[in-house]
C-alpha positions, 0 to 999 in steps of 0.5 A: 308696512314693510318693517317692524316698529317694535312698539317704540318711537322712531328714535328709540327704534333706531337706537335699538337697531344701532346698538344691536348692529354695533354689538354684532360687530364687536362680538361677531354674534348676538342673541336676540329675538327673531324680529329684531334680528331680521330688522338688524340683518340688512343694516349689518349687511350694508355696513360690511358692504360699505367697509369693503370700499375702505375709503375715507368717505366710507369710514365717515358713512359708517361712523355716522351710524356706528358711534364707536370708533373702535368698532368702526376700526374693526369693521374696516380693518378686519371684517371688510377684508375678511368678506372681500371675496363675498358678494353678500350673505355676511350674516346668518340667523340661527333659531335657538328656541323660545324665551322663558318669560314670554315665549318670544322666538330667540335666535343667534345673529352671527357673522358667517365665517370666511370661506363658508 
């Protein structure tokens, strides 16, 4: 098994990752557990790669995954051009310690700044 199931049914797991990726694009950084960040990172990278194409088909493909039109607009008008020169590596994971309640490893999943 190459991915984490998060002890959730498939629909809930997909909704969790969809919400996490949407929040990442809205706020450009999100605090979450390490396992969730590692699962969401490749999805976010693929969405930015799709946004770099900036075609109608690419917008529809992004809208099929991200249900918020304002977020998709930001993805194509701001984030796609920002990373046009990069070949990948649009996100980073920074470890910030453990959560108090259950000692789960917490991280910041954020978009890298342009030019860095």
